[in-house]
PDB file of N, H, CA, C and O in Angstrom:
ATOM      1  N   UNK A   1      25.932  -9.816  11.860  1.00  0.00           N
ATOM      2  CA  UNK A   1      27.261  -9.523  11.550  1.00  0.00           C
ATOM      3  C   UNK A   1      27.678  -8.929  12.881  1.00  0.00           C
ATOM      4  O   UNK A   1      27.031  -8.158  13.590  1.00  0.00           O
ATOM      5  N   UNK A   2      28.987  -9.481  13.097  1.00  0.00           N
ATOM      6  H   UNK A   2      29.512 -10.108  12.520  1.00  0.00           H
ATOM      7  CA  UNK A   2      29.540  -9.149  14.556  1.00  0.00           C
ATOM      8  C   UNK A   2      30.965  -8.342  14.067  1.00  0.00           C
ATOM      9  O   UNK A   2      31.800  -8.761  13.266  1.00  0.00           O
ATOM     10  N   UNK A   3      30.969  -7.064  14.800  1.00  0.00           N
ATOM     11  H   UNK A   3      30.290  -6.723  15.450  1.00  0.00           H
ATOM     12  CA  UNK A   3      31.924  -6.063  14.244  1.00  0.00           C
ATOM     13  C   UNK A   3      32.443  -5.442  15.667  1.00  0.00           C
ATOM     14  O   UNK A   3      33.038  -4.366  15.613  1.00  0.00           O
ATOM     15  N   UNK A   4      32.260  -6.027  16.847  1.00  0.00           N
ATOM     16  H   UNK A   4      31.777  -6.901  16.891  1.00  0.00           H
ATOM     17  CA  UNK A   4      32.692  -5.582  18.093  1.00  0.00           C
ATOM     18  C   UNK A   4      34.176  -6.172  18.422  1.00  0.00           C
ATOM     19  O   UNK A   4      34.505  -7.331  18.169  1.00  0.00           O
ATOM     20  N   UNK A   5      34.954  -5.276  18.977  1.00  0.00           N
ATOM     21  H   UNK A   5      34.688  -4.334  19.182  1.00  0.00           H
ATOM     22  CA  UNK A   5      36.289  -5.744  19.243  1.00  0.00           C
ATOM     23  C   UNK A   5      36.108  -6.828  20.257  1.00  0.00           C
ATOM     24  O   UNK A   5      35.356  -6.766  21.230  1.00  0.00           O
ATOM     25  N   UNK A   6      36.968  -7.946  19.885  1.00  0.00           N
ATOM     26  H   UNK A   6      37.579  -7.997  19.095  1.00  0.00           H
ATOM     27  CA  UNK A   6      37.011  -9.060  20.760  1.00  0.00           C
ATOM     28  C   UNK A   6      35.930 -10.129  20.627  1.00  0.00           C
ATOM     29  O   UNK A   6      35.944 -11.128  21.345  1.00  0.00           O
ATOM     30  N   UNK A   7      34.980  -9.909  19.688  1.00  0.00           N
ATOM     31  H   UNK A   7      34.970  -9.098  19.103  1.00  0.00           H
ATOM     32  CA  UNK A   7      33.945 -10.750  19.175  1.00  0.00           C
ATOM     33  C   UNK A   7      34.826 -11.796  18.040  1.00  0.00           C
ATOM     34  O   UNK A   7      35.943 -11.480  17.628  1.00  0.00           O
ATOM     35  N   UNK A   8      34.246 -12.846  17.700  1.00  0.00           N
ATOM     36  H   UNK A   8      33.340 -13.103  18.035  1.00  0.00           H
ATOM     37  CA  UNK A   8      34.991 -13.617  16.957  1.00  0.00           C
ATOM     38  C   UNK A   8      34.414 -13.874  15.620  1.00  0.00           C
ATOM     39  O   UNK A   8      33.287 -14.348  15.477  1.00  0.00           O
ATOM     40  N   UNK A   9      35.336 -13.498  14.469  1.00  0.00           N
ATOM     41  H   UNK A   9      36.252 -13.113  14.586  1.00  0.00           H
ATOM     42  CA  UNK A   9      34.890 -13.558  13.082  1.00  0.00           C
ATOM     43  C   UNK A   9      35.172 -15.238  12.476  1.00  0.00           C
ATOM     44  O   UNK A   9      36.281 -15.768  12.418  1.00  0.00           O
ATOM     45  N   UNK A  10      34.181 -15.720  12.161  1.00  0.00           N
ATOM     46  H   UNK A  10      33.279 -15.290  12.208  1.00  0.00           H
ATOM     47  CA  UNK A  10      34.286 -17.115  11.602  1.00  0.00           C
ATOM     48  C   UNK A  10      34.653 -16.868  10.053  1.00  0.00           C
ATOM     49  O   UNK A  10      35.551 -17.500   9.497  1.00  0.00           O
ATOM     50  N   UNK A  11      33.929 -15.959   9.458  1.00  0.00           N
ATOM     51  H   UNK A  11      33.200 -15.445   9.910  1.00  0.00           H
ATOM     52  CA  UNK A  11      34.057 -15.484   8.030  1.00  0.00           C
ATOM     53  C   UNK A  11      34.214 -13.995   7.970  1.00  0.00           C
ATOM     54  O   UNK A  11      33.472 -13.255   8.615  1.00  0.00           O
ATOM     55  N   UNK A  12      35.085 -13.593   7.274  1.00  0.00           N
ATOM     56  H   UNK A  12      35.689 -14.195   6.751  1.00  0.00           H
ATOM     57  CA  UNK A  12      35.153 -12.312   7.035  1.00  0.00           C
ATOM     58  C   UNK A  12      35.292 -11.729   5.578  1.00  0.00           C
ATOM     59  O   UNK A  12      35.916 -12.232   4.644  1.00  0.00           O
ATOM     60  N   UNK A  13      34.620 -10.634   5.592  1.00  0.00           N
ATOM     61  H   UNK A  13      34.114 -10.225   6.351  1.00  0.00           H
ATOM     62  CA  UNK A  13      34.891 -10.106   3.946  1.00  0.00           C
ATOM     63  C   UNK A  13      34.799  -8.558   3.992  1.00  0.00           C
ATOM     64  O   UNK A  13      33.722  -7.978   4.130  1.00  0.00           O
ATOM     65  N   UNK A  14      35.976  -7.929   3.869  1.00  0.00           N
ATOM     66  H   UNK A  14      36.851  -8.400   3.756  1.00  0.00           H
ATOM     67  CA  UNK A  14      36.278  -6.503   3.915  1.00  0.00           C
ATOM     68  C   UNK A  14      35.970  -6.186   5.537  1.00  0.00           C
ATOM     69  O   UNK A  14      36.595  -6.654   6.489  1.00  0.00           O
ATOM     70  N   UNK A  15      34.985  -5.383   5.580  1.00  0.00           N
ATOM     71  H   UNK A  15      34.477  -5.003   4.807  1.00  0.00           H
ATOM     72  CA  UNK A  15      34.879  -4.864   6.911  1.00  0.00           C
ATOM     73  C   UNK A  15      33.603  -5.727   7.584  1.00  0.00           C
ATOM     74  O   UNK A  15      33.294  -5.497   8.753  1.00  0.00           O
ATOM     75  N   UNK A  16      33.024  -6.527   6.954  1.00  0.00           N
ATOM     76  H   UNK A  16      33.275  -6.714   6.005  1.00  0.00           H
ATOM     77  CA  UNK A  16      31.739  -7.389   7.324  1.00  0.00           C
ATOM     78  C   UNK A  16      32.345  -8.674   7.823  1.00  0.00           C
ATOM     79  O   UNK A  16      33.182  -9.345   7.219  1.00  0.00           O
ATOM     80  N   UNK A  17      31.757  -8.961   9.137  1.00  0.00           N
ATOM     81  H   UNK A  17      31.077  -8.416   9.628  1.00  0.00           H
ATOM     82  CA  UNK A  17      32.423 -10.491   9.558  1.00  0.00           C
ATOM     83  C   UNK A  17      30.896 -10.901   9.919  1.00  0.00           C
ATOM     84  O   UNK A  17      29.932 -10.175  10.158  1.00  0.00           O
ATOM     85  N   UNK A  18      31.002 -12.278   9.879  1.00  0.00           N
ATOM     86  H   UNK A  18      31.786 -12.868   9.685  1.00  0.00           H
ATOM     87  CA  UNK A  18      30.070 -13.264  10.361  1.00  0.00           C
ATOM     88  C   UNK A  18      30.593 -14.361  11.468  1.00  0.00           C
ATOM     89  O   UNK A  18      31.691 -14.894  11.304  1.00  0.00           O
ATOM     90  N   UNK A  19      29.712 -14.700  12.677  1.00  0.00           N
ATOM     91  H   UNK A  19      28.820 -14.267  12.810  1.00  0.00           H
ATOM     92  CA  UNK A  19      30.205 -15.456  13.553  1.00  0.00           C
ATOM     93  C   UNK A  19      29.241 -16.412  13.784  1.00  0.00           C
ATOM     94  O   UNK A  19      28.215 -16.404  13.104  1.00  0.00           O
ATOM     95  N   UNK A  20      29.450 -17.363  14.781  1.00  0.00           N
ATOM     96  H   UNK A  20      30.284 -17.369  15.333  1.00  0.00           H
ATOM     97  CA  UNK A  20      28.406 -18.401  15.046  1.00  0.00           C
ATOM     98  C   UNK A  20      29.064 -19.377  16.017  1.00  0.00           C
ATOM     99  O   UNK A  20      29.317 -19.044  17.175  1.00  0.00           O
ATOM    100  N   UNK A  21      29.344 -20.613  15.516  1.00  0.00           N
ATOM    101  H   UNK A  21      29.139 -20.883  14.575  1.00  0.00           H
ATOM    102  CA  UNK A  21      30.021 -21.635  16.735  1.00  0.00           C
ATOM    103  C   UNK A  21      31.232 -22.428  15.794  1.00  0.00           C
ATOM    104  O   UNK A  21      31.034 -23.230  14.881  1.00  0.00           O
ATOM    105  N   UNK A  22      32.486 -21.955  16.300  1.00  0.00           N
ATOM    106  H   UNK A  22      32.647 -21.303  17.041  1.00  0.00           H
ATOM    107  CA  UNK A  22      33.519 -22.652  15.941  1.00  0.00           C
ATOM    108  C   UNK A  22      34.902 -22.022  16.115  1.00  0.00           C
ATOM    109  O   UNK A  22      35.266 -21.503  17.171  1.00  0.00           O
ATOM    110  N   UNK A  23      35.634 -22.102  15.028  1.00  0.00           N
ATOM    111  H   UNK A  23      35.338 -22.523  14.171  1.00  0.00           H
ATOM    112  CA  UNK A  23      37.119 -21.227  15.540  1.00  0.00           C
ATOM    113  C   UNK A  23      37.001 -20.297  14.267  1.00  0.00           C
ATOM    114  O   UNK A  23      36.488 -20.480  13.163  1.00  0.00           O
ATOM    115  N   UNK A  24      37.717 -19.154  14.875  1.00  0.00           N
ATOM    116  H   UNK A  24      38.134 -19.006  15.771  1.00  0.00           H
ATOM    117  CA  UNK A  24      37.769 -17.924  14.004  1.00  0.00           C
ATOM    118  C   UNK A  24      38.981 -17.016  14.288  1.00  0.00           C
ATOM    119  O   UNK A  24      40.038 -17.514  14.676  1.00  0.00           O
ATOM    120  N   UNK A  25      38.854 -15.803  14.117  1.00  0.00           N
ATOM    121  H   UNK A  25      37.995 -15.399  13.802  1.00  0.00           H
ATOM    122  CA  UNK A  25      39.809 -14.830  14.733  1.00  0.00           C
ATOM    123  C   UNK A  25      39.166 -13.783  15.293  1.00  0.00           C
ATOM    124  O   UNK A  25      38.161 -13.240  14.836  1.00  0.00           O
ATOM    125  N   UNK A  26      39.781 -13.481  16.348  1.00  0.00           N
ATOM    126  H   UNK A  26      40.598 -13.922  16.720  1.00  0.00           H
ATOM    127  CA  UNK A  26      39.235 -12.128  17.244  1.00  0.00           C
ATOM    128  C   UNK A  26      39.254 -10.832  16.577  1.00  0.00           C
ATOM    129  O   UNK A  26      40.267 -10.311  16.111  1.00  0.00           O
ATOM    130  N   UNK A  27      37.990 -10.301  16.556  1.00  0.00           N
ATOM    131  H   UNK A  27      37.167 -10.724  16.935  1.00  0.00           H
ATOM    132  CA  UNK A  27      38.076  -8.845  15.657  1.00  0.00           C
ATOM    133  C   UNK A  27      38.926  -8.011  16.537  1.00  0.00           C
ATOM    134  O   UNK A  27      38.885  -8.024  17.767  1.00  0.00           O
ATOM    135  N   UNK A  28      39.773  -7.219  15.730  1.00  0.00           N
ATOM    136  H   UNK A  28      39.807  -7.208  14.730  1.00  0.00           H
ATOM    137  CA  UNK A  28      41.025  -6.102  16.213  1.00  0.00           C
ATOM    138  C   UNK A  28      41.945  -6.909  16.978  1.00  0.00           C
ATOM    139  O   UNK A  28      42.923  -6.269  17.363  1.00  0.00           O
ATOM    140  N   UNK A  29      41.925  -7.957  17.267  1.00  0.00           N
ATOM    141  H   UNK A  29      41.130  -8.477  16.954  1.00  0.00           H
ATOM    142  CA  UNK A  29      43.002  -8.735  18.045  1.00  0.00           C
ATOM    143  C   UNK A  29      44.147  -9.556  17.203  1.00  0.00           C
ATOM    144  O   UNK A  29      45.329  -9.729  17.501  1.00  0.00           O
ATOM    145  N   UNK A  30      43.421 -10.003  16.066  1.00  0.00           N
ATOM    146  H   UNK A  30      42.461  -9.863  15.824  1.00  0.00           H
ATOM    147  CA  UNK A  30      44.115 -10.857  15.124  1.00  0.00           C
ATOM    148  C   UNK A  30      44.657 -11.996  15.544  1.00  0.00           C
ATOM    149  O   UNK A  30      45.599 -12.481  14.917  1.00  0.00           O
ATOM    150  N   UNK A  31      44.170 -12.578  16.625  1.00  0.00           N
ATOM    151  H   UNK A  31      43.405 -12.184  17.134  1.00  0.00           H
ATOM    152  CA  UNK A  31      44.458 -13.797  17.427  1.00  0.00           C
ATOM    153  C   UNK A  31      43.523 -15.014  16.982  1.00  0.00           C
ATOM    154  O   UNK A  31      42.381 -14.636  16.720  1.00  0.00           O
ATOM    155  N   UNK A  32      43.709 -16.195  16.857  1.00  0.00           N
ATOM    156  H   UNK A  32      44.637 -16.502  17.070  1.00  0.00           H
ATOM    157  CA  UNK A  32      43.013 -17.350  16.780  1.00  0.00           C
ATOM    158  C   UNK A  32      41.994 -17.371  17.970  1.00  0.00           C
ATOM    159  O   UNK A  32      42.367 -16.967  19.071  1.00  0.00           O
ATOM    160  N   UNK A  33      40.711 -17.834  17.781  1.00  0.00           N
ATOM    161  H   UNK A  33      40.408 -18.163  16.886  1.00  0.00           H
ATOM    162  CA  UNK A  33      40.008 -17.716  18.844  1.00  0.00           C
ATOM    163  C   UNK A  33      38.756 -18.935  18.520  1.00  0.00           C
ATOM    164  O   UNK A  33      38.471 -19.298  17.379  1.00  0.00           O
ATOM    165  N   UNK A  34      38.129 -19.436  19.720  1.00  0.00           N
ATOM    166  H   UNK A  34      38.360 -19.140  20.647  1.00  0.00           H
ATOM    167  CA  UNK A  34      36.920 -20.244  19.758  1.00  0.00           C
ATOM    168  C   UNK A  34      35.581 -19.303  20.308  1.00  0.00           C
ATOM    169  O   UNK A  34      35.548 -18.476  21.220  1.00  0.00           O
ATOM    170  N   UNK A  35      34.524 -19.755  19.404  1.00  0.00           N
ATOM    171  H   UNK A  35      34.551 -20.426  18.663  1.00  0.00           H
ATOM    172  CA  UNK A  35      33.231 -19.063  19.908  1.00  0.00           C
ATOM    173  C   UNK A  35      32.097 -19.912  19.995  1.00  0.00           C
ATOM    174  O   UNK A  35      31.979 -20.924  19.305  1.00  0.00           O
ATOM    175  N   UNK A  36      31.361 -19.574  20.723  1.00  0.00           N
ATOM    176  H   UNK A  36      31.456 -18.752  21.284  1.00  0.00           H
ATOM    177  CA  UNK A  36      29.936 -20.489  20.994  1.00  0.00           C
ATOM    178  C   UNK A  36      28.783 -19.321  20.722  1.00  0.00           C
ATOM    179  O   UNK A  36      28.861 -18.268  21.354  1.00  0.00           O
ATOM    180  N   UNK A  37      27.864 -19.505  19.900  1.00  0.00           N
ATOM    181  H   UNK A  37      27.801 -20.361  19.386  1.00  0.00           H
ATOM    182  CA  UNK A  37      26.827 -18.554  19.588  1.00  0.00           C
ATOM    183  C   UNK A  37      27.339 -17.256  19.560  1.00  0.00           C
ATOM    184  O   UNK A  37      26.725 -16.415  20.216  1.00  0.00           O
ATOM    185  N   UNK A  38      28.483 -16.862  18.846  1.00  0.00           N
ATOM    186  H   UNK A  38      28.982 -17.546  18.314  1.00  0.00           H
ATOM    187  CA  UNK A  38      29.024 -15.625  18.454  1.00  0.00           C
ATOM    188  C   UNK A  38      29.932 -15.137  19.712  1.00  0.00           C
ATOM    189  O   UNK A  38      30.638 -14.157  19.473  1.00  0.00           O
ATOM    190  N   UNK A  39      29.999 -15.625  20.870  1.00  0.00           N
ATOM    191  H   UNK A  39      29.426 -16.421  21.064  1.00  0.00           H
ATOM    192  CA  UNK A  39      30.438 -15.240  22.034  1.00  0.00           C
ATOM    193  C   UNK A  39      32.103 -15.966  22.199  1.00  0.00           C
ATOM    194  O   UNK A  39      32.366 -17.163  22.317  1.00  0.00           O
ATOM    195  N   UNK A  40      33.000 -14.878  22.164  1.00  0.00           N
ATOM    196  H   UNK A  40      32.787 -13.906  22.069  1.00  0.00           H
ATOM    197  CA  UNK A  40      34.334 -15.435  22.463  1.00  0.00           C
ATOM    198  C   UNK A  40      34.401 -16.484  23.844  1.00  0.00           C
ATOM    199  O   UNK A  40      33.848 -16.201  24.907  1.00  0.00           O
ATOM    200  N   UNK A  41      35.089 -17.583  23.639  1.00  0.00           N
ATOM    201  H   UNK A  41      35.538 -17.813  22.775  1.00  0.00           H
ATOM    202  CA  UNK A  41      35.167 -18.378  25.091  1.00  0.00           C
ATOM    203  C   UNK A  41      36.548 -18.709  25.105  1.00  0.00           C
ATOM    204  O   UNK A  41      37.151 -19.101  24.106  1.00  0.00           O
ATOM    205  N   UNK A  42      37.128 -18.533  26.393  1.00  0.00           N
ATOM    206  H   UNK A  42      36.638 -18.215  27.204  1.00  0.00           H
ATOM    207  CA  UNK A  42      38.583 -18.653  26.804  1.00  0.00           C
ATOM    208  C   UNK A  42      38.894 -19.740  26.273  1.00  0.00           C
ATOM    209  O   UNK A  42      37.991 -20.540  26.030  1.00  0.00           O
ATOM    210  N   UNK A  43      40.403 -20.097  25.913  1.00  0.00           N
ATOM    211  H   UNK A  43      41.137 -19.447  26.110  1.00  0.00           H
ATOM    212  CA  UNK A  43      41.128 -21.126  25.666  1.00  0.00           C
ATOM    213  C   UNK A  43      41.222 -22.071  26.857  1.00  0.00           C
ATOM    214  O   UNK A  43      41.743 -21.764  27.929  1.00  0.00           O
ATOM    215  N   UNK A  44      40.725 -23.135  26.601  1.00  0.00           N
ATOM    216  H   UNK A  44      40.301 -23.385  25.730  1.00  0.00           H
ATOM    217  CA  UNK A  44      40.961 -24.312  27.693  1.00  0.00           C
ATOM    218  C   UNK A  44      40.683 -25.468  26.958  1.00  0.00           C
ATOM    219  O   UNK A  44      40.195 -25.373  25.832  1.00  0.00           O
ATOM    220  N   UNK A  45      40.987 -26.753  27.562  1.00  0.00           N
ATOM    221  H   UNK A  45      41.384 -26.830  28.476  1.00  0.00           H
ATOM    222  CA  UNK A  45      40.734 -27.825  26.956  1.00  0.00           C
ATOM    223  C   UNK A  45      39.421 -28.161  26.487  1.00  0.00           C
ATOM    224  O   UNK A  45      38.454 -28.087  27.246  1.00  0.00           O
ATOM    225  N   UNK A  46      39.312 -28.533  25.262  1.00  0.00           N
ATOM    226  H   UNK A  46      40.098 -28.593  24.646  1.00  0.00           H
ATOM    227  CA  UNK A  46      37.965 -28.406  24.479  1.00  0.00           C
ATOM    228  C   UNK A  46      37.847 -29.778  23.580  1.00  0.00           C
ATOM    229  O   UNK A  46      38.689 -30.160  22.766  1.00  0.00           O
ATOM    230  N   UNK A  47      36.802 -30.330  23.861  1.00  0.00           N
ATOM    231  H   UNK A  47      36.119 -30.020  24.521  1.00  0.00           H
ATOM    232  CA  UNK A  47      36.593 -31.653  22.932  1.00  0.00           C
ATOM    233  C   UNK A  47      35.575 -31.422  21.945  1.00  0.00           C
ATOM    234  O   UNK A  47      34.540 -30.936  22.400  1.00  0.00           O
ATOM    235  N   UNK A  48      35.610 -31.672  20.575  1.00  0.00           N
ATOM    236  H   UNK A  48      36.451 -32.067  20.207  1.00  0.00           H
ATOM    237  CA  UNK A  48      34.824 -31.548  19.641  1.00  0.00           C
ATOM    238  C   UNK A  48      34.548 -32.848  19.087  1.00  0.00           C
ATOM    239  O   UNK A  48      35.563 -33.479  18.791  1.00  0.00           O
ATOM    240  N   UNK A  49      33.446 -33.420  18.868  1.00  0.00           N
ATOM    241  H   UNK A  49      32.621 -32.908  19.109  1.00  0.00           H
ATOM    242  CA  UNK A  49      33.057 -34.625  18.234  1.00  0.00           C
ATOM    243  C   UNK A  49      32.376 -34.469  16.993  1.00  0.00           C
ATOM    244  O   UNK A  49      31.482 -33.631  16.876  1.00  0.00           O
ATOM    245  N   UNK A  50      32.762 -35.279  15.971  1.00  0.00           N
ATOM    246  H   UNK A  50      33.488 -35.960  16.066  1.00  0.00           H
ATOM    247  CA  UNK A  50      32.093 -35.184  14.606  1.00  0.00           C
ATOM    248  C   UNK A  50      31.773 -36.660  14.276  1.00  0.00           C
ATOM    249  O   UNK A  50      32.520 -37.629  14.405  1.00  0.00           O
ATOM    250  N   UNK A  51      30.336 -36.617  13.764  1.00  0.00           N
ATOM    251  H   UNK A  51      29.729 -35.829  13.660  1.00  0.00           H
ATOM    252  CA  UNK A  51      30.126 -37.915  13.588  1.00  0.00           C
ATOM    253  C   UNK A  51      28.993 -38.055  12.217  1.00  0.00           C
ATOM    254  O   UNK A  51      28.021 -37.300  12.206  1.00  0.00           O
ATOM    255  N   UNK A  52      29.143 -38.818  11.359  1.00  0.00           N
ATOM    256  H   UNK A  52      29.933 -39.432  11.368  1.00  0.00           H
ATOM    257  CA  UNK A  52      28.170 -39.061   9.999  1.00  0.00           C
ATOM    258  C   UNK A  52      26.679 -39.458  10.486  1.00  0.00           C
ATOM    259  O   UNK A  52      25.657 -39.028   9.951  1.00  0.00           O
ATOM    260  N   UNK A  53      26.716 -40.356  11.597  1.00  0.00           N
ATOM    261  H   UNK A  53      27.546 -40.705  12.032  1.00  0.00           H
ATOM    262  CA  UNK A  53      25.482 -41.072  12.020  1.00  0.00           C
ATOM    263  C   UNK A  53      24.702 -40.257  13.139  1.00  0.00           C
ATOM    264  O   UNK A  53      25.380 -39.586  13.917  1.00  0.00           O
ATOM    265  N   UNK A  54      23.654 -40.269  13.237  1.00  0.00           N
ATOM    266  H   UNK A  54      23.103 -40.814  12.605  1.00  0.00           H
ATOM    267  CA  UNK A  54      22.851 -39.638  14.267  1.00  0.00           C
ATOM    268  C   UNK A  54      23.238 -40.126  15.659  1.00  0.00           C
ATOM    269  O   UNK A  54      23.792 -41.215  15.815  1.00  0.00           O
ATOM    270  N   UNK A  55      22.940 -39.305  16.671  1.00  0.00           N
ATOM    271  H   UNK A  55      22.491 -38.421  16.544  1.00  0.00           H
ATOM    272  CA  UNK A  55      23.761 -39.441  17.920  1.00  0.00           C
ATOM    273  C   UNK A  55      22.575 -40.480  18.685  1.00  0.00           C
ATOM    274  O   UNK A  55      21.360 -40.379  18.513  1.00  0.00           O
ATOM    275  N   UNK A  56      23.208 -41.409  19.492  1.00  0.00           N
ATOM    276  H   UNK A  56      24.194 -41.491  19.631  1.00  0.00           H
ATOM    277  CA  UNK A  56      22.405 -42.339  20.301  1.00  0.00           C
ATOM    278  C   UNK A  56      21.641 -41.365  21.373  1.00  0.00           C
ATOM    279  O   UNK A  56      21.770 -40.143  21.301  1.00  0.00           O
ATOM    280  N   UNK A  57      20.851 -41.988  22.354  1.00  0.00           N
ATOM    281  H   UNK A  57      20.747 -42.981  22.412  1.00  0.00           H
ATOM    282  CA  UNK A  57      19.855 -41.379  23.019  1.00  0.00           C
ATOM    283  C   UNK A  57      21.169 -40.809  24.317  1.00  0.00           C
ATOM    284  O   UNK A  57      21.128 -39.670  24.783  1.00  0.00           O
ATOM    285  N   UNK A  58      22.145 -41.741  24.687  1.00  0.00           N
ATOM    286  H   UNK A  58      22.178 -42.666  24.309  1.00  0.00           H
ATOM    287  CA  UNK A  58      22.883 -41.259  25.870  1.00  0.00           C
ATOM    288  C   UNK A  58      23.859 -40.329  25.101  1.00  0.00           C
ATOM    289  O   UNK A  58      24.314 -39.419  25.794  1.00  0.00           O
ATOM    290  N   UNK A  59      24.233 -40.369  23.932  1.00  0.00           N
ATOM    291  H   UNK A  59      23.863 -41.108  23.370  1.00  0.00           H
ATOM    292  CA  UNK A  59      24.956 -39.093  23.561  1.00  0.00           C
ATOM    293  C   UNK A  59      24.246 -37.774  23.430  1.00  0.00           C
ATOM    294  O   UNK A  59      24.829 -36.747  23.777  1.00  0.00           O
ATOM    295  N   UNK A  60      23.018 -37.739  22.948  1.00  0.00           N
ATOM    296  H   UNK A  60      22.544 -38.573  22.666  1.00  0.00           H
ATOM    297  CA  UNK A  60      21.975 -36.905  23.183  1.00  0.00           C
ATOM    298  C   UNK A  60      22.172 -36.076  24.441  1.00  0.00           C
ATOM    299  O   UNK A  60      22.176 -34.854  24.285  1.00  0.00           O
ATOM    300  N   UNK A  61      22.324 -36.529  25.577  1.00  0.00           N
ATOM    301  H   UNK A  61      22.321 -37.521  25.703  1.00  0.00           H
ATOM    302  CA  UNK A  61      22.091 -36.055  26.857  1.00  0.00           C
ATOM    303  C   UNK A  61      23.422 -35.233  27.109  1.00  0.00           C
ATOM    304  O   UNK A  61      23.464 -34.526  28.116  1.00  0.00           O
ATOM    305  N   UNK A  62      24.475 -35.281  26.285  1.00  0.00           N
ATOM    306  H   UNK A  62      24.441 -35.856  25.467  1.00  0.00           H
ATOM    307  CA  UNK A  62      25.829 -34.798  26.623  1.00  0.00           C
ATOM    308  C   UNK A  62      25.939 -33.563  25.966  1.00  0.00           C
ATOM    309  O   UNK A  62      26.869 -32.795  26.212  1.00  0.00           O
ATOM    310  N   UNK A  63      24.898 -33.269  24.999  1.00  0.00           N
ATOM    311  H   UNK A  63      24.143 -33.893  24.799  1.00  0.00           H
ATOM    312  CA  UNK A  63      24.856 -32.189  23.998  1.00  0.00           C
ATOM    313  C   UNK A  63      24.821 -30.757  25.208  1.00  0.00           C
ATOM    314  O   UNK A  63      24.040 -30.719  26.159  1.00  0.00           O
ATOM    315  N   UNK A  64      25.810 -29.706  24.898  1.00  0.00           N
ATOM    316  H   UNK A  64      26.445 -29.737  24.126  1.00  0.00           H
ATOM    317  CA  UNK A  64      25.718 -28.662  25.645  1.00  0.00           C
ATOM    318  C   UNK A  64      24.907 -27.545  24.648  1.00  0.00           C
ATOM    319  O   UNK A  64      25.211 -27.431  23.460  1.00  0.00           O
ATOM    320  N   UNK A  65      24.039 -26.892  25.166  1.00  0.00           N
ATOM    321  H   UNK A  65      23.792 -26.984  26.130  1.00  0.00           H
ATOM    322  CA  UNK A  65      23.431 -25.863  24.738  1.00  0.00           C
ATOM    323  C   UNK A  65      23.409 -24.548  25.026  1.00  0.00           C
ATOM    324  O   UNK A  65      22.673 -23.790  24.394  1.00  0.00           O
TER     325      UNK A  65
END
């Protein structure tokens, strides 16, 4: 559970918050935000790709971890 001011809550129930990867709300800021592994990342151009099929070897090389 993430409850630090400025962290990003993807799911919140009462005072409990969960985070991870994606879009959510900054805790105690009330603003929309993006997080990676639970950590807020600054707003900047961001590309998100979604595919139903498996990634090709060339696409696999582009994954950020």
